[in-house]
N, CA, C and O of each residue as an XYZ file, in Angstrom:
896
protein
N       0.449     -1.171      0.068
C      -0.044      0.051      0.143
C       0.847      1.244      0.311
O       1.730      1.475      1.137
N       0.298      2.057     -0.867
C       1.433      3.454     -1.271
C       1.104      4.449      0.045
O      -0.071      4.502      0.407
N       1.911      5.083      0.628
C       1.756      6.322      1.371
C       0.708      7.147      1.081
O       0.388      7.790      2.080
N      -0.109      7.448     -0.101
C      -0.916      8.089     -0.131
C      -2.210      7.446     -0.283
O      -3.240      8.120     -0.307
N      -2.223      5.511     -0.441
C      -3.382      5.166     -0.390
C      -3.678      4.666      1.224
O      -4.647      4.017      1.618
N      -2.294      5.284      2.187
C      -2.922      5.299      3.270
C      -3.371      6.229      3.417
O      -4.526      6.145      3.836
N      -2.963      7.303      3.253
C      -3.604      8.478      3.709
C      -5.078      8.406      3.445
O      -5.803      8.638      4.413
N      -5.552      8.170      2.483
C      -6.553      8.212      2.052
C      -7.639      7.748      2.881
O      -8.756      8.230      3.071
N      -6.883      6.342      3.499
C      -7.469      5.088      4.011
C      -8.291      5.553      5.269
O      -9.441      5.357      5.662
N      -6.899      6.448      5.860
C      -6.860      6.705      7.065
C      -8.139      8.126      7.418
O      -8.891      8.163      8.392
N      -8.051      9.128      6.337
C      -9.104      9.689      6.295
C     -10.699      9.181      6.053
O     -11.696      9.762      6.480
N     -10.675      8.177      5.405
C     -12.080      7.343      5.603
C     -12.637      6.958      6.153
O     -13.839      6.756      5.978
N     -11.742      6.597      7.387
C     -12.228      5.339      8.774
C     -12.402      7.061      9.562
O     -13.442      7.131     10.217
N     -11.640      8.244      9.571
C     -11.676      8.819     10.187
C     -13.192     10.190      9.644
O     -13.916     10.952     10.285
N     -13.091      9.991      8.773
C     -14.830     10.406      8.589
C     -16.152      9.720      8.517
O     -17.263     10.232      8.377
N     -15.875      8.661      8.620
C     -16.486      6.896      8.897
C     -16.943      7.644     10.696
O     -17.925      8.313     11.018
N     -16.003      7.261     11.364
C     -15.935      8.060     12.923
C     -16.734      9.200     12.718
O     -17.965      9.217     12.749
N     -16.291      9.762     12.593
C     -17.496     11.448     12.953
C     -18.559     11.434     12.241
O     -19.390     12.321     12.434
N     -18.754     10.591     11.412
C     -20.680     10.586     10.773
C     -21.481      9.552     11.878
O     -22.701      9.595     12.030
N     -20.643      8.677     12.571
C     -21.478      7.623     13.527
C     -21.153      8.225     14.799
O     -21.599      7.597     15.759
N     -20.425      9.384     15.099
C     -20.587     10.034     16.526
C     -22.041     11.133     16.460
O     -22.901     11.389     17.302
N     -21.806     11.638     14.945
C     -23.226     12.738     14.354
C     -24.145     11.876     14.850
O     -24.717     12.143     15.907
N     -24.356     10.964     14.296
C     -25.656     10.366     14.093
C     -26.306      9.769     15.266
O     -27.520      9.633     15.419
N     -25.004      9.289     16.402
C     -25.689      8.813     17.935
C     -25.886     10.148     18.579
O     -26.833     10.389     19.327
N     -24.960     11.000     18.260
C     -25.672     12.711     19.077
C     -27.131     12.783     18.564
O     -28.107     12.794     19.314
N     -27.182     12.828     17.288
C     -28.720     13.062     17.256
C     -29.527     12.381     17.686
O     -30.404     12.801     18.440
N     -29.401     10.896     17.224
C     -30.383     10.521     17.820
C     -30.425     10.385     19.349
O     -31.369      9.723     19.781
N     -29.458     10.963     20.353
C     -29.618     11.005     21.691
C     -31.076     12.236     21.497
O     -32.296     12.081     21.543
N     -30.035     13.646     21.233
C     -30.823     14.716     20.950
C     -32.489     14.462     20.925
O     -33.215     14.743     21.878
N     -32.950     13.887     19.677
C     -34.198     13.586     19.833
C     -34.633     13.114     20.516
O     -35.863     13.173     20.502
N     -34.005     12.354     21.537
C     -34.741     11.022     22.894
C     -34.860     11.955     23.988
O     -35.843     11.973     24.729
N     -33.756     12.819     24.111
C     -34.009     14.143     25.145
C     -34.793     14.554     25.214
O     -35.505     14.528     26.218
N     -35.141     15.383     23.717
C     -36.181     16.394     23.324
C     -37.337     15.563     23.626
O     -38.225     16.252     24.127
N     -37.701     14.161     23.489
C     -38.699     13.628     23.904
C     -39.027     13.527     24.906
O     -40.245     13.537     25.080
N     -38.235     13.397     25.952
C     -38.216     13.030     27.546
C     -38.710     14.279     28.025
O     -39.589     14.507     28.856
N     -37.862     15.187     27.235
C     -38.152     16.701     27.846
C     -39.548     16.997     27.859
O     -40.225     17.284     28.846
N     -40.084     16.855     26.124
C     -41.783     16.866     26.179
C     -42.285     16.001     26.856
O     -43.476     16.313     26.839
N     -42.193     15.155     27.423
C     -42.988     14.202     28.346
C     -43.166     14.666     29.839
O     -44.118     14.488     30.600
N     -42.244     15.164     29.989
C     -42.064     16.042     31.783
C     -42.451     17.298     31.229
O     -43.166     17.685     32.154
N     -42.479     17.914     30.658
C     -43.386     19.167     30.523
C     -44.953     18.501     30.477
O     -45.572     18.833     31.488
N     -45.507     17.905     29.835
C     -46.381     17.456     30.071
C     -47.307     16.579     30.808
O     -48.526     16.416     30.847
N     -46.071     15.980     31.488
C     -46.470     15.575     32.716
C     -46.870     16.428     34.362
O     -47.538     16.087     35.338
N     -45.907     17.903     33.942
C     -45.774     19.144     34.661
C     -47.352     20.105     34.336
O     -48.080     20.526     35.235
N     -47.581     20.273     32.962
C     -48.651     20.583     32.848
C     -50.001     20.410     33.129
O     -50.895     21.216     33.386
N     -49.969     19.060     33.017
C     -50.923     18.272     33.616
C     -51.110     18.191     35.072
O     -52.240     18.119     35.553
N     -50.394     18.197     35.556
C     -50.702     18.125     37.519
C     -51.235     19.613     37.732
O     -52.143     19.944     38.494
N     -50.293     20.650     36.693
C     -50.978     21.972     37.259
C     -52.396     22.182     36.753
O     -53.047     23.090     37.270
N     -53.049     21.298     35.616
C     -54.090     21.569     35.342
C     -55.293     20.923     36.226
O     -56.391     21.472     36.316
N     -54.943     19.607     36.917
C     -55.626     18.924     37.832
C     -55.181     19.367     39.042
O     -55.749     18.709     39.914
N     -54.487     20.115     39.478
C     -54.734     21.034     40.597
C     -55.435     22.191     40.928
O     -55.929     22.455     42.024
N     -55.454     23.124     39.529
C     -56.730     23.656     39.598
C     -58.364     23.329     39.765
O     -59.239     23.992     40.322
N     -58.431     22.081     39.082
C     -59.304     21.218     39.257
C     -59.789     21.070     40.434
O     -60.945     21.275     40.805
N     -58.433     20.525     41.332
C     -58.992     19.947     42.756
C     -59.570     21.803     43.524
O     -60.516     22.148     44.233
N     -59.075     22.119     43.254
C     -59.320     23.371     43.703
C     -60.263     23.698     43.615
O     -60.797     23.765     44.722
N     -61.130     24.102     42.516
C     -62.364     24.308     42.472
C     -63.557     22.958     43.166
O     -64.652     23.335     43.585
N     -63.280     21.818     43.200
C     -63.753     20.955     43.789
C     -64.168     20.613     45.028
O     -65.166     20.120     45.553
N     -62.466     21.266     45.524
C     -62.033     21.682     47.201
C     -63.199     22.848     47.425
O     -64.048     22.713     48.306
N     -63.170     23.748     46.741
C     -64.064     24.914     47.175
C     -65.579     24.753     47.309
O     -66.294     25.183     48.214
N     -66.024     23.846     45.917
C     -67.492     23.483     45.726
C     -67.745     22.146     47.012
O     -68.823     22.123     47.605
N     -67.170     21.592     47.183
C     -67.488     20.692     48.606
C     -67.618     21.448     49.504
O     -68.727     21.377     50.033
N     -66.639     22.490     50.111
C     -66.907     22.888     51.108
C     -67.984     23.971     51.792
O     -68.269     24.212     52.966
N     -68.525     24.599     50.313
C     -69.757     25.074     50.271
C     -70.755     24.567     50.535
O     -71.731     25.070     51.091
N     -70.556     23.165     50.036
C     -71.784     22.115     49.929
C     -71.835     21.524     51.318
O     -72.927     21.173     51.765
N     -70.677     21.382     52.070
C     -70.849     20.986     53.387
C     -71.521     22.149     54.101
O     -72.341     21.876     54.979
N     -71.323     23.098     53.885
C     -71.839     24.370     55.216
C     -73.068     24.497     54.225
O     -73.627     25.323     54.946
N     -73.662     24.405     53.511
C     -75.349     24.488     53.302
C     -75.503     23.327     54.074
O     -76.092     23.648     55.107
N     -75.240     22.088     54.056
C     -76.026     20.887     54.634
C     -75.898     20.918     56.378
O     -76.748     20.374     57.083
N     -74.704     21.639     56.937
C     -74.686     21.540     57.970
C     -75.948     22.834     58.485
O     -76.542     22.680     59.553
N     -76.205     23.944     57.673
C     -77.088     24.852     57.755
C     -78.492     24.470     57.659
O     -79.345     25.056     58.327
N     -78.769     23.540     56.882
C     -80.316     23.104     56.324
C     -80.452     21.795     57.480
O     -81.577     21.363     57.728
N     -79.069     21.122     58.256
C     -79.747     20.262     58.638
C     -80.181     20.997     60.452
O     -80.808     20.483     61.378
N     -79.619     22.131     60.347
C     -79.896     22.874     61.709
C     -81.558     23.618     61.642
O     -82.426     23.362     62.477
N     -81.725     24.466     60.595
C     -83.180     25.322     60.229
C     -84.296     23.609     60.133
O     -85.349     23.286     60.683
N     -83.413     22.936     59.204
C     -84.676     21.368     59.578
C     -84.932     21.274     60.741
O     -86.111     21.518     60.998
N     -84.088     20.925     61.870
C     -84.336     20.855     63.481
C     -85.164     21.839     63.805
O     -86.337     21.506     63.639
N     -85.062     22.605     64.086
C     -85.744     23.577     64.358
C     -87.160     23.898     63.568
O     -88.066     24.511     64.133
N     -87.250     23.480     62.369
C     -88.578     23.757     61.869
C     -89.430     22.018     62.481
O     -90.629     22.003     62.758
N     -88.752     21.028     62.565
C     -89.347     20.233     63.353
C     -89.752     20.352     64.343
O     -90.874     19.915     64.596
N     -88.906     21.065     65.395
C     -89.410     20.624     66.898
C     -90.468     21.959     66.743
O     -91.467     21.814     67.447
N     -90.452     22.762     66.247
C     -91.999     23.923     65.889
C     -92.920     22.795     66.103
O     -93.365     22.757     67.251
N     -93.299     21.931     65.367
C     -94.437     21.256     64.991
C     -94.625     20.358     66.255
O     -95.761     20.088     66.646
N     -93.493     19.887     66.905
C     -93.974     19.333     68.758
C     -93.776     20.003     69.750
O     -93.763     19.377     70.810
N     -93.626     20.980     69.786
C     -94.310     21.945     71.071
C     -94.041     23.392     70.860
O     -93.269     23.582     69.920
N     -94.413     24.363     71.404
C     -94.371     25.642     71.277
C     -93.729     26.178     71.800
O     -93.878     26.023     73.012
N     -92.500     27.236     71.356
C     -91.501     28.046     72.057
C     -92.046     29.375     71.759
O     -92.598     29.705     70.709
N     -91.811     30.182     72.908
C     -91.787     31.163     73.170
C     -91.085     32.241     72.239
O     -90.556     31.785     71.225
N     -90.994     33.900     72.492
C     -90.047     34.431     71.667
C     -88.657     34.510     72.335
O     -87.873     35.073     71.571
N     -88.293     34.276     73.073
C     -86.816     33.759     73.230
C     -86.185     32.411     72.719
O     -84.981     32.186     72.594
N     -86.935     31.798     72.524
C     -86.381     30.676     71.793
C     -85.979     31.039     70.219
O     -85.115     30.600     69.460
N     -86.791     31.829     70.120
C     -86.975     31.969     68.747
C     -86.012     32.954     67.810
O     -85.690     33.047     66.625
N     -85.719     33.715     69.225
C     -84.468     34.633     69.174
C     -83.367     33.943     69.354
O     -82.487     34.426     68.642
N     -82.994     33.052     69.959
C     -82.196     31.947     70.370
C     -81.662     31.302     69.171
O     -80.499     31.186     68.786
N     -83.049     30.808     68.540
C     -82.672     30.391     66.963
C     -82.446     31.143     66.110
O     -81.705     30.752     65.208
N     -82.714     31.818     66.084
C     -82.244     32.758     64.386
C     -80.605     33.118     64.764
O     -79.739     33.035     63.893
N     -80.239     33.600     66.426
C     -78.841     33.408     66.820
C     -77.897     32.183     66.180
O     -76.888     32.366     65.500
N     -78.490     30.836     66.575
C     -78.441     30.469     66.011
C     -77.804     29.882     64.426
O     -76.810     29.169     64.287
N     -78.618     30.371     63.430
C     -78.817     30.510     62.436
C     -77.698     31.464     61.613
O     -77.436     31.401     60.412
N     -77.122     32.359     62.612
C     -77.035     33.725     62.099
C     -77.453     34.452     60.801
O     -78.605     34.440     60.365
N     -76.557     34.997     60.305
C     -77.004     35.599     58.962
C     -76.535     35.190     57.545
O     -76.618     35.914     56.553
N     -75.990     33.830     57.582
C     -75.452     33.063     56.586
C     -76.272     32.330     55.859
O     -76.963     31.383     56.235
N     -76.135     32.997     54.340
C     -77.201     33.044     53.142
C     -76.658     31.684     52.440
O     -75.513     31.975     52.097
N     -76.880     30.530     52.111
C     -76.496     29.853     51.353
C     -76.584     30.216     49.931
O     -77.091     31.334     49.846
N     -76.266     29.674     48.671
C     -76.147     30.018     47.708
C     -77.547     29.247     47.643
O     -78.036     28.749     48.657
N     -78.183     29.176     46.348
C     -79.389     28.636     46.066
C     -79.092     27.055     45.782
O     -77.878     26.899     45.650
N     -79.812     25.845     45.648
C     -79.520     24.724     45.075
C     -79.355     24.288     44.015
O     -79.110     23.096     43.829
N     -79.486     25.459     42.762
C     -79.327     25.042     41.198
C     -77.850     25.752     41.489
O     -76.829     25.315     40.958
N     -77.848     26.788     42.307
C     -75.972     26.914     41.944
C     -75.067     26.121     41.897
O     -74.166     26.034     41.063
N     -75.417     25.072     43.437
C     -74.893     24.210     44.150
C     -74.721     23.019     43.384
O     -73.698     22.333     43.382
N     -75.838     22.784     42.685
C     -75.854     21.811     41.859
C     -75.406     21.796     40.141
O     -75.643     20.845     39.396
N     -74.642     23.200     39.684
C     -73.867     23.355     38.821
C     -72.442     23.145     39.327
O     -71.796     22.253     38.777
N     -71.840     23.884     40.351
C     -70.501     23.598     41.067
C     -70.329     22.197     40.804
O     -69.293     21.933     40.194
N     -71.274     20.966     41.186
C     -71.272     19.823     41.423
C     -70.748     19.203     40.027
O     -69.742     18.513     39.861
N     -71.811     19.681     38.943
C     -72.047     18.879     37.606
C     -70.557     19.620     37.016
O     -70.139     18.992     36.043
N     -69.861     20.559     37.314
C     -68.494     20.994     37.022
C     -67.392     19.971     37.507
O     -66.746     19.114     36.905
N     -67.416     20.296     38.539
C     -66.314     19.523     39.631
C     -66.100     18.422     40.129
O     -65.008     17.856     40.097
N     -67.452     17.842     40.819
C     -67.717     16.833     41.378
C     -68.098     15.762     41.032
O     -68.960     15.714     40.154
N     -67.514     14.403     41.683
C     -67.513     13.386     41.235
C     -69.338     12.805     41.129
O     -70.281     13.185     41.824
N     -69.329     11.738     39.953
C     -70.914     11.179     40.023
C     -71.665     10.454     41.230
O     -72.896     10.453     41.239
N     -71.177     10.038     41.914
C     -71.238      9.636     43.471
C     -71.821     10.942     44.145
O     -72.973     10.960     44.579
N     -70.941     12.079     44.216
C     -71.429     13.542     45.172
C     -72.779     14.134     44.622
O     -73.594     14.795     45.266
N     -72.867     13.663     42.945
C     -73.588     14.801     42.509
C     -74.858     13.845     42.772
O     -76.028     14.219     42.854
N     -74.369     12.526     42.885
C     -76.008     11.306     43.202
C     -76.571     11.812     44.458
O     -77.761     11.997     44.713
N     -75.412     12.038     45.310
C     -75.554     12.160     46.621
C     -76.156     13.526     47.364
O     -76.569     13.575     48.522
N     -76.099     14.702     46.336
C     -76.502     15.955     46.915
C     -77.889     15.550     46.094
O     -78.677     15.790     47.009
N     -78.613     15.162     45.150
C     -79.791     14.680     44.643
C     -80.539     14.272     45.754
O     -81.492     14.983     46.071
N     -80.251     13.090     46.522
C     -80.639     12.500     47.052
C     -80.792     13.554     48.291
O     -81.942     13.994     48.315
N     -80.081     14.011     49.181
C     -80.340     15.247     49.997
C     -81.235     16.202     49.476
O     -81.981     16.778     50.268
N     -81.294     16.525     47.995
C     -82.400     17.479     48.032
C     -83.764     16.520     48.160
O     -84.525     16.870     49.062
N     -84.171     15.356     47.375
C     -85.494     14.767     48.046
C     -85.557     14.749     49.145
O     -86.432     15.364     49.753
N     -84.529     13.946     49.789
C     -85.013     13.955     51.406
C     -85.517     15.016     52.105
O     -86.409     14.866     52.940
N     -84.857     16.446     51.749
C     -85.175     17.659     52.579
C     -86.155     17.532     51.886
O     -86.857     16.911     52.684
N     -86.909     17.669     50.785
C     -88.375     17.986     50.121
C     -89.081     17.121     50.616
O     -90.230     17.358     50.243
N     -89.060     16.293     51.215
C     -89.795     14.832     51.492
C     -90.073     15.490     53.142
O     -91.186     15.699     53.626
N     -89.006     15.687     53.684
C     -89.117     16.695     55.502
C     -90.664     17.582     55.068
O     -91.852     17.371     55.314
N     -89.991     18.538     54.387
C     -90.990     19.836     53.871
C     -92.432     19.506     53.437
O     -93.384     20.211     53.770
N     -92.544     18.413     52.688
C     -93.999     17.945     52.550
C     -94.588     17.472     53.490
O     -95.810     17.375     53.386
N     -94.013     17.075     54.570
C     -94.873     16.161     55.552
C     -94.869     17.078     56.506
O     -95.723     16.830     57.358
N     -94.053     18.355     56.778
C     -94.148     19.513     57.597
C     -95.602     20.294     57.312
O     -96.324     20.639     58.247
N     -95.926     20.517     55.984
C     -97.031     20.842     55.404
C     -98.458     20.327     55.278
O     -99.555     20.835     55.047
N     -98.086     19.362     55.473
C     -99.652     17.625     55.465
C    -100.013     17.870     57.136
O    -101.159     17.831     57.582
N     -98.758     18.135     57.967
C     -99.323     18.139     59.453
C     -99.769     19.655     59.738
O    -100.598     19.884     60.620
N     -99.264     20.571     59.059
C     -99.733     21.784     60.094
C    -101.047     21.559     59.005
O    -102.029     21.161     59.631
N    -101.232     21.667     57.972
C    -102.561     21.443     57.638
C    -103.486     20.792     58.466
O    -104.371     21.412     59.057
N    -103.334     19.575     58.543
C    -103.924     18.559     59.551
C    -104.171     19.777     61.055
O    -105.279     20.169     61.420
N    -103.169     20.074     61.545
C    -103.676     21.065     63.078
C    -104.014     21.849     62.466
O    -105.166     22.025     62.863
N    -103.816     22.580     61.640
C    -105.036     23.764     61.409
C    -106.420     23.971     61.143
O    -107.157     24.951     61.253
N    -106.637     22.387     60.633
C    -107.872     22.216     60.491
C    -108.929     21.408     61.774
O    -110.154     21.300     61.820
N    -107.693     20.862     62.869
C    -108.819     20.519     64.088
C    -108.891     21.718     65.036
O    -109.756     21.880     65.896
N    -107.670     22.696     64.715
C    -107.923     23.905     65.584
C    -109.049     24.873     64.853
O    -109.608     25.660     65.616
N    -109.519     24.912     63.206
C    -110.631     25.732     63.142
C    -111.613     24.914     63.611
O    -112.534     25.550     64.124
N    -111.779     23.448     63.621
C    -113.089     22.717     64.129
C    -113.266     23.270     65.370
O    -114.219     24.030     65.544
N    -112.574     23.039     66.185
C    -112.591     23.047     67.797
C    -113.169     25.107     67.856
O    -114.120     25.415     68.575
N    -112.685     25.814     67.316
C    -112.947     27.271     67.394
C    -114.363     27.378     66.993
O    -115.175     28.168     67.475
N    -114.631     26.326     65.870
C    -115.848     26.888     65.359
C    -117.228     26.448     65.907
O    -118.354     26.944     65.868
N    -116.528     24.967     66.601
C    -117.761     24.768     67.720
C    -118.350     23.788     66.819
O    -119.558     23.630     66.644
N    -117.279     23.054     66.183
C    -117.689     21.812     65.498
C    -116.942     21.068     65.072
O    -116.708     20.952     63.869
N    -116.039     19.940     66.622
C    -115.088     19.835     66.778
C    -114.864     18.058     65.931
O    -113.803     17.464     65.739
N    -116.415     17.570     65.550
C    -116.793     16.259     64.536
C    -116.208     16.923     63.123
O    -115.970     16.269     62.108
N    -116.104     17.759     63.210
C    -115.462     18.053     61.559
C    -113.637     18.155     61.353
O    -112.941     18.490     60.394
N    -113.302     17.674     62.798
C    -111.815     17.891     62.407
C    -111.374     16.161     61.596
O    -112.127     15.191     61.517
N    -110.166     16.250     61.176
C    -109.467     15.398     61.251
C    -109.156     14.152     62.011
O    -108.404     14.162     62.986
N    -109.847     12.882     61.474
C    -109.621     11.661     62.823
C    -108.218     12.384     63.524
O    -107.469     13.126     62.889
N    -108.072     12.095     64.627
C    -106.611     11.944     65.697
C    -105.299     11.170     64.937
O    -104.160     11.625     64.844
N    -105.822      9.793     64.391
C    -104.991      8.742     63.821
C    -103.955      9.572     63.255
O    -102.793      9.781     63.604
N    -104.927     10.155     61.931
C    -104.135     10.937     60.517
C    -103.243     12.357     61.508
O    -102.270     12.851     60.937
N    -103.492     12.728     62.431
C    -102.625     13.638     63.191
C    -101.253     12.533     63.295
O    -100.310     12.555     62.503
N    -101.385     11.631     64.400
C    -100.510     10.944     64.993
C     -99.542     10.257     63.370
O     -98.336     10.026     63.281
N    -100.359     10.131     62.559
C     -99.419      9.149     61.831
C     -98.379     10.057     60.945
O     -97.342      9.706     60.382
N     -99.152     11.638     61.029
C     -98.302     12.266     60.218
C     -97.009     12.744     60.880
O     -95.948     12.887     60.273
N     -97.211     12.995     62.281
C     -95.634     13.533     63.378
C     -95.233     12.062     63.173
O     -94.032     12.071     63.442
N     -95.523     10.991     62.895
C     -95.024      9.938     62.854
C     -93.581     10.073     61.714
O     -92.364     10.142     61.885
N     -94.703     10.060     60.244
C     -93.937     10.480     58.942
C     -92.866     11.618     59.376
O     -91.829     11.732     58.724
N     -93.016     12.087     59.997
C     -92.459     13.414     59.735
C     -90.745     13.149     60.939
O     -89.670     13.731     60.791
N     -91.096     12.137     61.980
C     -90.064     11.572     62.660
C     -88.990     10.981     61.917
O     -87.780     11.203     61.962
N     -89.701     10.142     61.185
C     -89.209      9.470     59.919
C     -88.074     10.041     58.917
O     -86.871      9.780     58.903
N     -88.834     10.912     58.072
C     -88.239     11.276     57.106
C     -87.331     12.693     58.011
O     -86.316     13.020     57.395
N     -87.481     13.199     58.821
C     -86.468     13.993     59.327
C     -84.725     12.955     59.614
O     -83.574     13.165     59.230
N     -85.198     12.139     60.239
C     -84.242     11.151     60.197
C     -83.361     10.722     59.157
O     -82.132     10.668     59.128
N     -84.496     10.337     58.048
C     -83.987     10.168     57.116
C     -83.002     10.957     56.283
O     -81.940     10.502     55.860
N     -83.488     12.276     56.073
C     -82.880     13.682     55.761
C     -81.403     13.740     56.207
O     -80.382     13.728     55.521
N     -81.582     13.810     57.648
C     -80.078     13.686     58.263
C     -79.046     12.994     58.162
O     -77.881     13.350     58.336
N     -79.698     11.367     57.705
C     -78.914     10.478     57.827
C     -78.104     10.437     56.385
O     -77.061      9.803     56.227
N     -78.779     11.244     55.328
C     -78.655     10.917     53.523
C     -77.337     12.335     53.896
O     -76.203     12.102     53.479
N     -77.570     13.698     54.649
C     -76.640     14.857     54.414
C     -75.636     13.839     54.934
O     -74.808     13.301     54.198
N     -75.746     13.604     56.214
C     -74.458     13.083     56.776
C     -73.588     12.247     55.742
O     -72.385     12.426     55.554
N     -74.523     11.144     54.990
C     -73.350     10.280     54.295
C     -72.971     11.024     53.154
O     -72.031     10.532     52.531
N     -73.515     12.231     52.644
C     -73.180     13.242     51.556
C     -71.598     13.991     52.173
O     -70.617     14.278     51.486
N     -71.737     14.131     53.372
C     -70.573     14.986     53.917
C     -69.747     13.861     54.059
O     -68.633     14.282     53.747
N     -69.640     12.580     54.372
C     -68.768     11.600     55.106
C     -68.308     11.309     53.664
O     -67.130     10.996     53.489
N     -69.206     11.397     52.555
C     -68.245     11.108     50.827
C     -67.520     12.118     50.576
O     -66.307     11.919     50.509
N     -67.911     13.154     50.415
C     -67.081     14.191     49.881
C     -66.061     14.438     50.666
O     -65.052     14.687     50.006
N     -65.838     14.487     52.259
C     -64.352     14.328     53.412
C     -63.749     13.778     52.365
O     -63.094     14.430     51.551
N     -64.021     11.930     52.292
C     -63.336     11.157     52.121
C     -62.870     11.476     50.659
O     -61.897     10.776     50.378
N     -63.192     12.180     49.792
C     -62.323     12.047     48.358
C     -61.592     13.274     48.454
O     -60.582     13.186     47.755
N     -61.695     14.530     49.106
C     -60.773     15.285     49.441
C     -59.583     14.856     50.138
O     -58.446     15.286     49.946
N     -60.068     13.662     51.254
C     -58.746     13.279     51.615
C     -57.979     12.262     50.822
O     -56.982     11.677     51.245
N     -58.536     12.091     49.604
C     -57.841     10.957     48.984
C     -56.987     11.617     48.144
O     -56.453     10.849     47.343
N     -56.703     12.628     48.050
C     -55.692     13.721     46.865
C     -54.451     12.985     47.144
O     -54.126     12.569     48.256
N     -53.646     12.828     45.838
C     -51.947     12.328     46.056
C     -51.615     13.208     46.855
O     -52.169     14.307     46.855
N     -50.309     12.776     47.976
C     -49.383     13.748     47.991
C     -48.717     14.550     47.591
O     -48.857     14.323     46.389
N     -47.918     15.537     47.658
C     -46.964     16.233     46.939
C     -45.658     15.267     47.229
O     -45.193     14.822     48.277
N     -45.300     15.147     45.956
C     -44.425     14.268     46.026
C     -44.012     12.963     45.377
O     -42.954     12.405     45.089
N     -45.599     12.666     45.251
C     -45.569     11.261     44.274
C     -44.615     11.208     43.165
O     -44.240     12.306     42.754
N     -44.118     10.112     42.562
C     -43.216     10.590     41.640
C     -43.715      9.339     40.561
O     -44.373      8.334     40.833
N     -43.147      9.788     39.221
C     -43.655      8.590     38.209
C     -42.127      9.139     37.680
O     -41.367     10.098     37.816
N     -42.271      7.415     36.757
C     -40.941      7.466     35.780
C     -40.392      8.336     34.401
O     -40.859      8.197     33.270
N     -39.553      9.039     34.694
C     -39.216      9.527     33.087
C     -37.779      9.211     32.343
O     -36.735      9.360     32.978
N     -37.769      8.887     31.333
C     -36.795      8.424     30.489
C     -35.434      9.938     30.766
O     -35.539     11.162     30.845
N     -34.314      8.994     30.832
C     -33.358     10.000     30.743
C     -32.561      9.555     29.325
O     -32.168      8.452     28.947
N     -32.511     10.535     28.871
C     -31.022      9.487     27.961
C     -29.471     10.386     28.361
O     -29.182     11.503     28.789
N     -28.626      8.951     27.864
C     -27.391      8.977     28.082
C     -26.803      9.200     26.499
O     -27.360      9.338     25.410
N     -25.349      9.160     26.956
C     -24.400      9.200     25.363
C     -24.958      7.631     24.460
O     -24.904      7.480     23.240
N     -25.241      7.067     25.019
C     -25.564      5.815     24.221
C     -26.548      5.686     23.930
O     -27.277      6.659     24.125
N     -27.307      4.175     23.165
C     -28.271      3.891     22.995
C     -28.892      3.731     23.956
O     -29.889      4.452     24.003
N     -28.696      2.838     25.096
C     -28.968      2.703     26.308
C     -30.064      3.292     27.043
O     -29.502      4.288     27.498
N     -31.453      3.347     27.532
C     -31.993      4.077     28.350
C     -32.063      3.944     29.809
O     -32.526      2.995     30.442
N     -31.534      5.040     30.262
C     -31.885      5.080     31.702
C     -32.837      6.271     32.342
O     -33.227      7.311     31.813
N     -33.061      5.776     33.601
C     -34.410      5.920     34.083
C     -34.073      7.054     35.748
O     -33.468      6.798     36.790
N     -34.622      7.976     35.388
C     -34.362      8.684     36.606
C     -35.523      8.564     37.714
O     -35.937      7.414     37.569
N     -36.260      9.177     38.753
C     -37.405      9.758     39.358
C     -37.575     10.682     39.253
O     -36.542     11.277     39.559
N     -38.691     11.672     38.836
C     -39.457     12.615     38.901
C     -40.586     13.131     39.574
O     -41.607     12.443     39.535
N     -40.607     14.128     40.142
C     -42.106     14.799     40.787
C     -42.973     14.499     39.536
O     -42.441     14.374     38.433
N     -44.485     14.371     39.735
C     -45.774     14.165     39.192
C     -46.161     15.504     39.245
O     -46.796     15.888     38.263
N     -45.917     16.445     40.266
C     -46.436     17.576     40.308
C     -45.841     18.478     40.088
O     -46.365     19.591     40.133
């Protein structure tokens, strides 16, 4: 082999080595970019989930406050049908309820539809139905008692509704009231369980890290 051929051959192998190095570097760069895009996607997804979680937490807090309020108000309404209370009691009841003005059922239902779970939505609808059942029973009992009062005042007690109907209405009121409280408490328990189930900050996922070789290594990266 001549000196010229030796030089040309050496140059060829050098160029080949440079080409292989370039190809390897390009491939590594592509994989690095792919890994960085994956990490960015996780970060943006976690940020979006955090915003939704904050909305859900706010909605659940407001609904829990609403449930506690209607439970207290419903309890007072029921007790008024069983006994007579003076003005002092009424003032104490108003102090208990305070100036709290809950959002309407429709507003709360809309927040749940946007951010709540299917179980919470179903529970809130069940709570509304149970509270409505109490209200209907209260109206029925009040109507029966008013009929009895009117009959006595008119001097025609025989026109009063049967006393059994009044007793039945009072029993129904106790039962519907108990079911309503149980339904509300079940919904509060469900929402608290969902709020406590959020993954803790620092939970990790595996994200690929590209080295200088074709073999892929892995590191741990936060999902938040």
